[in-house]
C-alpha positions in Angstrom: 0.0 -0.1 0.0 2.8 2.5 0.6 4.5 1.8 -2.6 1.1 2.3 -4.2 0.7 5.6 -2.4 4.3 6.4 -3.7 3.5 5.9 -7.0 0.2 8.0 -7.2 1.4 11.2 -5.4 3.3 12.3 -8.1 0.2 12.4 -10.3 -1.8 14.1 -7.8 0.7 16.9 -8.1 0.7 17.2 -11.7 -3.3 16.9 -11.9 -3.3 20.2 -9.6 -5.0 22.9 -11.5 -2.8 25.0 -13.8 -3.3 28.8 -13.7 -3.4 30.0 -17.3 -2.5 33.7 -18.0 -4.1 35.5 -21.0 -2.0 38.0 -23.2 -4.3 40.8 -21.8 -3.6 39.4 -18.0 0.5 39.5 -18.8 0.1 43.0 -20.2 -1.9 44.2 -17.2 0.3 42.9 -14.9 3.3 44.3 -16.2 1.6 47.8 -16.2 0.8 47.4 -12.8 5.0 46.9 -12.1 5.6 49.9 -14.8 3.3 52.3 -12.7 5.0 51.0 -9.4 8.5 51.3 -10.8 7.7 54.9 -11.7 7.7 54.4 -15.5 4.5 56.3 -15.7 3.4 59.3 -13.4 0.0 59.5 -11.5 -2.2 61.2 -14.0 -0.2 60.4 -17.1 -2.3 59.6 -20.0 -2.2 56.2 -21.6 -2.0 56.0 -25.4 -5.1 55.2 -27.5 -6.0 51.5 -27.9 -5.3 51.3 -31.3 -1.9 52.8 -30.8 -1.3 50.5 -27.6 -2.2 47.6 -29.9 0.1 48.8 -32.7 2.9 49.5 -30.4 2.7 46.1 -28.4 1.9 44.2 -31.6 -1.2 42.5 -29.8 -4.8 42.9 -31.0 -7.1 45.3 -29.9 -9.3 42.9 -28.0 -6.1 41.9 -25.8 -5.4 45.8 -24.9 -9.1 46.1 -24.2 -8.8 43.2 -21.7 -5.7 44.3 -20.2 -7.3 47.9 -19.7 -10.4 46.3 -18.2 -8.2 44.4 -15.7 -6.5 48.0 -14.8 -9.9 49.8 -14.3 -11.2 46.8 -11.8 -8.1 46.8 -10.3 -8.3 50.6 -9.7 -5.0 51.3 -11.1 -6.4 53.8 -14.2 -9.2 55.8 -15.1 -11.5 56.8 -17.9 -12.2 60.4 -18.7 -14.6 61.3 -21.6 -14.5 64.4 -23.6 -11.9 66.1 -26.0 -9.0 65.7 -23.3 -10.2 62.4 -22.3 -8.5 59.2 -22.5 -7.4 56.5 -19.9 -5.1 58.0 -17.0 -3.2 56.5 -14.3 -4.7 56.7 -10.9 -2.4 58.2 -8.1 -4.1 56.5 -5.4 -3.8 52.9 -6.9 0.1 52.6 -6.8 0.2 51.6 -3.3 -1.4 48.4 -0.9 -1.4 44.8 -0.5 -3.3 44.5 -3.9 -0.8 46.4 -6.0 2.2 44.4 -3.8 0.7 41.0 -4.6 0.3 41.9 -8.4 3.6 43.3 -9.1 5.4 40.4 -7.0 3.4 38.1 -9.1 4.6 39.7 -12.2 8.1 39.9 -11.5 8.1 36.5 -9.9 6.7 35.2 -13.0 9.0 37.1 -15.7 12.3 37.7 -13.4 14.4 35.7 -15.7 12.9 37.2 -18.7 13.2 40.8 -17.2 16.7 40.2 -15.9 18.0 38.9 -19.1 16.6 41.5 -21.4 18.3 44.2 -18.9 21.5 42.1 -19.4 21.5 42.0 -23.1 20.7 45.8 -23.2 23.8 46.3 -20.8 26.0 44.5 -23.0 24.7 46.4 -26.1 25.0 49.7 -24.6 28.4 48.9 -23.5 29.3 48.1 -27.2 27.5 51.1 -28.0 29.7 53.3 -26.0 32.6 51.8 -26.9 32.1 52.2 -30.7 31.0 55.7 -30.2 34.3 56.6 -28.3 36.2 55.4 -31.1 34.2 56.9 -34.0 32.8 60.1 -32.8 33.5 63.4 -34.5 33.4 67.2 -33.8 29.5 66.9 -34.8 28.8 64.2 -32.6 30.7 65.7 -29.3 28.4 69.0 -29.7 25.2 66.8 -29.8 26.3 64.6 -26.7 27.6 67.8 -24.8 24.1 69.9 -25.4 22.0 66.5 -24.3 23.9 66.3 -21.0 23.4 70.1 -20.6 19.5 69.5 -21.5 19.1 66.6 -18.8 21.4 68.7 -16.2 18.7 71.5 -16.5 15.5 69.7 -17.0 12.6 71.4 -15.3 10.2 68.3 -15.4 10.2 64.5 -15.4 9.3 64.5 -19.2 11.9 67.2 -20.1 14.4 64.6 -18.3 12.8 61.6 -20.0 13.2 63.3 -23.3 17.0 64.6 -22.6 17.9 61.5 -21.4 16.7 59.5 -24.6 18.1 62.5 -26.6 21.7 61.7 -24.8 21.7 57.9 -25.6 20.5 58.2 -29.3 23.5 60.8 -29.5 26.1 58.3 -28.4 24.4 55.8 -30.4 24.7 58.3 -33.5 28.4 58.6 -32.9 28.8 55.0 -33.6 28.0 55.8 -37.2 26.0 52.8 -37.8 22.4 53.3 -38.2 21.5 49.7 -37.1 23.2 50.3 -33.8 21.2 53.5 -33.3 17.8 51.2 -34.1 18.9 48.9 -31.7 19.3 51.0 -29.1 16.1 52.7 -29.4 14.2 49.5 -30.0 15.6 48.1 -26.7 14.3 51.1 -24.7 11.1 50.6 -25.8 11.2 47.0 -24.8 11.9 47.7 -21.5 9.1 50.2 -21.1 6.8 48.2 -22.7 6.5 50.0 -25.8 6.0 53.4 -24.0 9.6 54.5 -24.3 9.5 55.3 -20.7 12.3 54.5 -17.9 11.8 53.5 -14.2 12.0 56.8 -12.6 12.5 57.8 -8.8 14.5 60.6 -7.4 17.3 58.8 -6.5 17.7 57.0 -10.0 17.5 60.7 -11.3 20.3 61.9 -8.8 22.5 59.2 -9.9 21.9 59.6 -13.6 22.7 63.5 -12.9 26.2 62.0 -11.7 26.8 59.2 -14.5 25.6 61.2 -17.5 28.2 63.7 -17.5 31.2 60.7 -16.7 30.0 58.8 -19.6 29.8 61.5 -21.9 33.3 62.7 -20.8 34.8 59.0 -21.6 33.2 59.0 -25.1 34.1 62.4 -25.9 37.9 62.0 -24.9 37.7 58.8 -27.0 38.7 56.5 -24.0 36.9 53.3 -25.2 37.4 51.1 -22.4 36.0 53.7 -19.9 33.1 54.6 -21.7 32.2 51.0 -22.2 32.5 50.6 -18.4 30.8 54.0 -17.7 27.9 52.6 -19.7 27.3 49.4 -18.2 27.4 51.1 -14.7 24.6 53.3 -16.0 22.6 50.6 -17.7 22.4 48.7 -14.3 20.5 51.4 -12.9 17.1 49.7 -14.3 17.9 46.3 -13.1 18.9 47.6 -9.4 15.6 49.2 -9.4 13.7 46.1 -10.5 15.8 44.4 -7.9 15.1 46.6 -4.8 11.4 46.7 -5.9 11.3 43.0 -5.6 13.1 42.9 -2.2 10.5 45.4 -0.5 7.9 43.2 -1.9 9.1 40.0 -0.7 9.5 41.8 2.8 6.1 43.2 2.5 4.0 40.2 1.4 5.7 38.1 3.8 5.0 40.5 6.6 1.2 40.3 5.3 1.1 36.6 5.4 3.0 36.4 8.6 0.4 38.8 9.9 -2.7 37.0 8.7 -1.2 33.9 9.5 -0.9 35.0 13.4 -4.8 36.0 13.3 
């Protein structure tokens, strides 16, 4: 009998219900994570449904399902009229429900996300190295101007635009359009197609220190230093994800312990 029980047990584990995630659910969970990471500001309007479908390369039905899930969770709100659309809810970025959703997304996609960010770090290091070897006077002026714009950006949106301009200026200094396009495409993939980066005041302060250092290495033609500074700079996003995951593990663990003790 004991032998029979041992032989049946594995099948019992295999026959447990399997949780299936639809494309709409995966996109919704990734959007919740993006909101918590600061990729989207409270009150920011998301692109229209048609644009989202094209950007994410999914059907409008899938986008509609994702938005419905976000609405149901209180993460976004819809406003009608000329200035209407779907907007991020400021009050929805904290709380146990959000914690659980983000933790679930990070747990299920952690390997995928870290592999993407590792790929990006490697590519951007190569781009910085090549830019340092090939930059010309026009490239140098464009890089300097972009650093200056980022330093004095008066708003988060201005900082985002200046950040993108700087890294595109460095990519263009490679004089290889495929690398310019690759840098932009990886950025969009990290931001789920929205050209948005994780943002916190701490990350802004680090970027203010790292941008001039990276730019100086490229401008000076120091390929090794440029590659090293690029690798350090592009580890910011992975670091932010790791910090969020660690906090969520702690918070959700505390919540579970509190529930158990009741």
